[in-house]
C-alpha positions as CSV (number, residue, x, y, z in Angstrom):
1,M,-20.8,-5.0,-1.3
2,A,-21.0,-4.6,-5.1
3,D,-20.6,-0.6,-4.4
4,G,-18.2,-1.0,-1.7
5,P,-14.5,0.4,-2.2
6,I,-11.8,-1.5,-2.7
7,F,-8.7,-1.3,-0.5
8,L,-5.5,-1.9,-2.3
9,A,-2.7,-3.4,0.5
10,G,1.1,-4.1,0.9
11,M,4.6,-3.0,1.1
12,D,6.5,-1.2,-1.5
13,R,8.1,-2.2,-4.6
14,S,5.4,-5.3,-3.9
15,G,3.4,-4.9,-7.4
16,I,0.5,-3.3,-5.5
17,G,0.8,-0.2,-7.3
18,L,0.1,-2.4,-10.9
19,L,-2.4,-3.4,-9.6
20,G,-3.7,-0.2,-8.7
21,E,-3.3,0.6,-12.1
22,L,-4.7,-2.2,-13.7
23,L,-8.1,-1.4,-11.7
24,D,-8.2,2.2,-12.1
25,A,-8.2,1.5,-15.8
26,H,-11.7,-0.5,-15.5
27,P,-14.2,2.0,-16.7
28,E,-16.0,2.3,-13.1
29,V,-13.5,2.4,-11.0
30,A,-11.3,5.4,-9.6
31,I,-8.0,4.3,-7.5
32,T,-6.1,6.7,-5.7
33,R,-2.5,6.6,-5.0
34,R,-1.1,6.8,-1.3
35,L,-3.5,9.6,0.3
36,N,-2.8,7.9,4.0
37,F,-5.4,8.9,5.3
38,W,-5.3,6.7,8.1
39,E,-1.7,7.5,9.2
40,F,-1.6,11.2,8.6
41,F,-5.1,12.9,9.5
42,A,-7.5,9.8,11.3
43,G,-8.1,11.4,14.8
44,R,-5.4,13.4,14.6
45,F,-7.7,16.3,14.6
46,G,-10.2,15.9,17.6
47,D,-13.7,15.5,17.7
48,L,-14.8,16.5,13.7
49,G,-18.3,18.2,15.4
50,D,-16.5,20.8,16.1
51,P,-16.1,23.1,12.9
52,R,-12.5,24.3,13.8
53,N,-11.3,20.8,13.9
54,L,-12.6,19.9,10.7
55,D,-11.3,22.9,9.0
56,R,-8.1,21.9,10.5
57,C,-8.2,18.6,9.3
58,V,-9.6,19.7,5.7
59,A,-6.9,22.7,5.3
60,A,-4.3,20.2,6.4
61,M,-5.6,17.7,3.9
62,M,-5.8,20.5,1.4
63,R,-1.5,20.9,1.8
64,Y,-1.0,17.3,1.0
65,T,0.4,17.1,-2.0
66,R,-1.6,13.0,-2.7
67,I,-4.5,14.8,-2.2
68,S,-4.2,18.5,-3.5
69,R,-3.2,16.7,-6.9
70,L,-6.7,15.2,-7.2
71,R,-8.3,19.0,-6.9
72,P,-10.7,18.7,-4.3
73,D,-12.9,21.1,-3.5
74,P,-12.8,21.7,-0.1
75,N,-15.9,23.7,0.7
76,R,-18.1,20.7,-1.2
77,L,-16.1,18.8,1.2
78,V,-16.9,20.6,3.9
79,A,-20.9,20.9,2.9
80,D,-21.0,16.5,1.7
81,F,-19.6,16.3,5.4
82,S,-22.3,18.0,7.2
83,L,-24.9,15.9,5.9
84,G,-24.0,12.9,7.8
85,K,-22.5,12.2,10.9
86,A,-19.3,13.7,12.0
87,T,-16.4,10.9,11.6
88,Y,-12.9,10.5,9.8
89,P,-14.5,7.7,7.4
90,R,-16.9,9.7,6.1
91,L,-14.9,12.5,5.7
92,F,-12.3,10.5,3.4
93,E,-15.7,8.9,2.0
94,A,-16.6,12.2,0.9
95,L,-12.8,12.8,-0.8
96,E,-13.1,10.0,-2.7
97,R,-16.6,10.3,-3.6
98,Q,-15.8,13.6,-5.3
99,N,-12.8,12.7,-6.8
100,M,-14.7,9.3,-8.1
101,E,-17.4,11.6,-9.7
102,R,-14.9,14.0,-11.2
103,L,-13.5,11.3,-13.2
104,G,-17.2,10.0,-14.2
105,K,-16.8,6.7,-12.2
106,R,-19.2,4.9,-9.6
107,R,-16.6,3.0,-7.7
108,W,-13.5,4.1,-5.5
109,G,-10.3,2.5,-3.9
110,D,-7.5,3.6,-2.4
111,K,-3.7,2.4,-2.6
112,S,-1.9,3.1,0.5
113,L,0.8,1.4,1.3
114,G,0.9,-1.1,4.5
115,S,-3.2,-0.9,4.9
116,E,-3.1,-4.7,6.0
117,A,-2.3,-3.5,9.4
118,R,-5.1,-1.2,9.5
119,A,-7.6,-3.8,8.3
120,D,-9.8,-3.7,11.3
121,E,-10.0,-0.2,10.8
122,I,-10.5,0.1,7.7
123,L,-13.1,-2.6,7.0
124,G,-14.7,-2.1,10.3
125,A,-15.2,1.4,8.7
126,F,-16.6,0.8,5.3
127,P,-19.0,-2.6,5.7
128,E,-19.1,-3.0,2.1
129,A,-15.6,-2.9,1.6
130,V,-13.3,-5.1,0.5
131,M,-9.2,-5.0,0.8
132,V,-6.6,-6.6,-1.8
133,H,-3.4,-7.4,-0.5
134,V,-0.2,-7.7,-3.0
135,V,2.8,-10.0,-1.8
136,R,6.0,-10.4,-3.3
137,D,8.9,-12.6,-3.2
138,P,11.0,-11.1,-0.2
139,R,14.3,-11.6,-2.0
140,D,12.9,-10.0,-5.2
141,R,11.5,-7.2,-3.5
142,F,14.3,-6.0,-1.2
143,A,16.1,-6.1,-4.4
144,S,14.1,-3.9,-5.8
145,Q,14.2,-1.8,-2.9
146,A,17.6,-1.5,-2.4
147,N,18.4,-0.3,-5.9
148,H,14.9,2.1,-5.8
149,R,15.4,4.1,-2.8
150,S,18.3,2.2,-1.3
151,A,18.4,-0.6,1.4
152,G,16.8,1.8,4.2
153,R,17.5,1.4,7.9
154,G,18.2,-2.2,9.4
155,G,19.3,-3.1,5.5
156,V,18.1,-6.8,5.0
157,G,17.4,-7.6,8.2
158,S,14.1,-5.2,8.8
159,G,13.7,-5.8,5.0
160,A,12.7,-9.7,6.5
161,A,11.4,-8.7,9.5
162,A,9.2,-6.3,7.3
163,W,8.0,-9.0,4.9
164,L,7.2,-11.8,7.6
165,R,4.9,-9.0,9.9
166,S,3.3,-8.1,6.4
167,T,2.3,-11.3,5.1
168,D,1.8,-12.5,9.0
169,L,-1.0,-9.8,8.6
170,A,-2.5,-11.1,5.3
171,T,-3.2,-14.6,6.5
172,R,-4.6,-13.3,9.8
173,N,-6.9,-11.1,7.8
174,T,-7.8,-13.8,5.5
175,R,-9.1,-15.6,8.3
176,V,-11.0,-12.8,10.3
177,F,-12.6,-11.3,7.0
178,G,-12.9,-14.3,5.1
179,G,-14.7,-13.3,1.6
180,R,-13.9,-9.7,1.7
181,F,-10.0,-9.8,1.6
182,L,-7.7,-11.5,-0.9
183,T,-4.1,-12.0,-1.0
184,V,-2.4,-11.6,-4.3
185,R,0.6,-12.8,-5.1
186,Y,3.1,-10.2,-7.7
187,E,4.5,-13.2,-9.9
188,D,1.0,-14.6,-10.7
189,L,-0.7,-11.7,-11.5
190,V,2.2,-10.4,-13.9
191,C,2.3,-14.1,-15.4
192,D,-1.5,-14.2,-15.2
193,P,-2.8,-11.6,-15.1
194,L,-6.5,-12.7,-16.3
195,L,-6.5,-15.2,-14.0
196,E,-5.8,-12.9,-10.8
197,L,-8.0,-9.8,-11.9
198,T,-10.7,-11.8,-12.4
199,K,-10.4,-12.8,-8.9
200,V,-10.4,-9.6,-7.9
201,C,-12.9,-8.1,-10.0
202,A,-14.7,-11.5,-8.1
203,L,-14.0,-10.1,-4.5
204,A,-15.6,-7.6,-5.5
205,Q,-18.5,-8.0,-7.4
206,L,-17.1,-6.0,-10.4
207,E,-17.6,-7.0,-13.6
208,F,-14.1,-7.8,-15.2
209,S,-13.3,-5.1,-18.1
210,P,-10.7,-6.0,-20.7
211,T,-9.3,-2.5,-20.5
212,M,-7.8,-3.5,-17.1
213,L,-5.6,-5.2,-19.9
214,E,-4.7,-2.5,-22.1
215,D,-2.9,1.0,-21.8
216,G,-2.9,3.8,-24.3
217,N,-0.9,1.9,-26.7
218,G,-3.1,-1.5,-27.1
219,P,-2.3,-4.9,-25.4
220,R,-0.5,-4.0,-21.6
221,R,2.7,-5.7,-21.7
222,F,3.9,-7.9,-18.3
223,H,7.5,-8.0,-17.6
224,T,8.3,-11.1,-16.0
225,D,12.1,-10.2,-16.1
226,S,11.7,-9.2,-12.9
227,I,10.9,-12.2,-10.9
228,G,14.1,-13.9,-9.6
229,R,16.2,-10.2,-10.0
230,F,17.3,-11.1,-6.2
231,R,19.9,-13.9,-8.3
232,T,21.6,-11.1,-9.6
233,D,20.9,-7.7,-8.2
234,L,21.6,-9.2,-4.2
235,R,25.0,-10.4,-2.8
236,P,24.9,-14.4,-1.7
237,A,25.3,-13.4,1.6
238,E,22.2,-10.6,1.9
239,V,20.2,-13.8,-0.1
240,A,21.5,-16.4,2.4
241,Y,20.4,-14.3,5.2
242,I,16.7,-14.0,3.9
243,E,16.2,-17.3,3.5
244,R,17.7,-18.8,6.7
245,A,15.8,-15.5,8.6
246,L,12.4,-16.4,6.9
247,G,12.6,-20.5,6.5
248,P,9.4,-21.8,6.4
249,A,7.7,-18.6,5.9
250,L,9.1,-18.2,3.0
251,Q,8.3,-21.6,1.3
252,A,4.6,-21.6,2.6
253,W,4.2,-18.7,0.3
254,G,5.3,-20.9,-2.8
255,Y,9.3,-19.0,-2.7
256,E,11.8,-22.0,-3.0
257,A,14.9,-21.3,-1.6
258,S,17.8,-20.7,-4.0
259,G,20.6,-22.3,-2.1
260,A,22.7,-19.5,-2.6
261,E,26.0,-19.8,-0.6
262,P,28.5,-17.1,-0.1
263,G,32.1,-18.1,-0.9
264,V,34.8,-16.9,2.4
265,G,34.9,-13.3,1.2
266,G,31.5,-12.8,1.3
267,R,30.9,-14.2,4.6
268,L,33.7,-12.2,5.7
269,R,32.5,-9.1,4.2
270,F,29.3,-9.8,5.3
271,A,29.6,-10.5,9.1
272,V,31.6,-7.4,9.3
273,T,29.6,-4.7,7.7
274,G,26.1,-6.2,6.7
275,W,25.7,-8.6,9.9
276,P,25.3,-6.5,12.5
277,V,23.2,-3.9,11.2
278,A,20.8,-6.9,9.6
279,A,20.5,-8.3,13.2
280,L,19.5,-4.9,15.0
281,G,17.3,-4.3,12.1
282,R,15.8,-7.5,12.3
283,R,15.1,-7.2,16.4
284,L,14.1,-3.5,15.9
285,W,11.7,-3.5,13.0
286,D,8.3,-5.0,14.6
287,P,8.1,-3.0,17.8
288,W,8.8,0.3,16.3
289,S,6.6,-0.5,13.2
290,R,3.7,-1.1,15.6
291,L,4.7,2.5,17.5
292,R,4.4,4.0,14.0
293,T,1.4,2.4,13.2
294,R,-0.5,3.4,16.9
295,V,0.5,6.9,17.1
296,G,0.6,7.6,13.3
297,R,3.4,10.1,10.9
298,R,2.8,13.4,9.7
299,P,3.4,14.0,6.0
300,S,7.2,15.0,4.8
301,S,7.9,18.4,4.1
302,R,8.7,17.4,0.5
303,R,4.5,16.2,0.2
304,T,3.3,19.7,2.0
305,A,2.9,22.4,0.4
306,S,2.4,25.8,2.1
307,R,-0.7,27.5,1.9
308,M,0.4,30.1,-0.9
309,D,1.4,27.3,-2.7
310,L,-2.5,25.7,-3.2
311,P,-4.4,26.2,-6.1
312,T,-6.9,29.0,-5.8
313,G,-10.3,28.2,-4.4
314,E,-8.9,25.3,-2.1
315,T,-8.4,27.3,1.3
316,V,-10.9,26.3,3.4
317,E,-11.5,29.6,5.7
């Protein structure tokens, strides 16, 4: 396990990106960002023992901008892959190792949202791997999501359902994988980064490095003012909905109810415009999410380059 990959899991706007940056600052670790290999590519091109399927898969990977920006050599990727079993995890590992070596590091890892739902597949494929799952107060997470990209389909209802599903998986994966799976709360990470990073390093059997607490200008600043942002960024009716929808689960993760009580006008507005969407989003989110995990997705057109857009040398013939 001392040389195995490190996978980061969790929801968007939960601090998974921050943990990825901290680990990537370690002199021995290279963390890639949202390659989404398991969701976009694994299993989608048939038997990779067939060179035609392998070429199609590698070509599709090179067109995905989050992979192409790593500037991999696709011909070397195919050559390295041919030295072992023709499996999708080996192809992913060959890509990660190429990036790791380019950066002069010896450990690799990946930060892809929702990896907790694929823990069986990922940790089963890499027996030496570990996974770290970042959890954040669902009220702050939803506030950040709503301000960053809009609330999304299903509004506060789907946000609550998504958080509950993610934390249920954190509990389940901790039980199933024991010493290979660790949950870190975002609030603990920004309030005591040294302690939390020490835990992560212990899990990965990685020597702690002070560089993880630094940036290019000296000691890294950790912003704690985002804790409790829901008090100003969400309407009281939204806060009350989340607290009632999640109930004991919220407190089980150490997040106390605020006791938010909207006024009469706020309750009426939410009852008319917010509650129907929230109720539908909460009811439909889980079956929709499970279906999406099972069938997989494809990269969006915004993240897919045409062959003409690829840098020279990045086309597989």
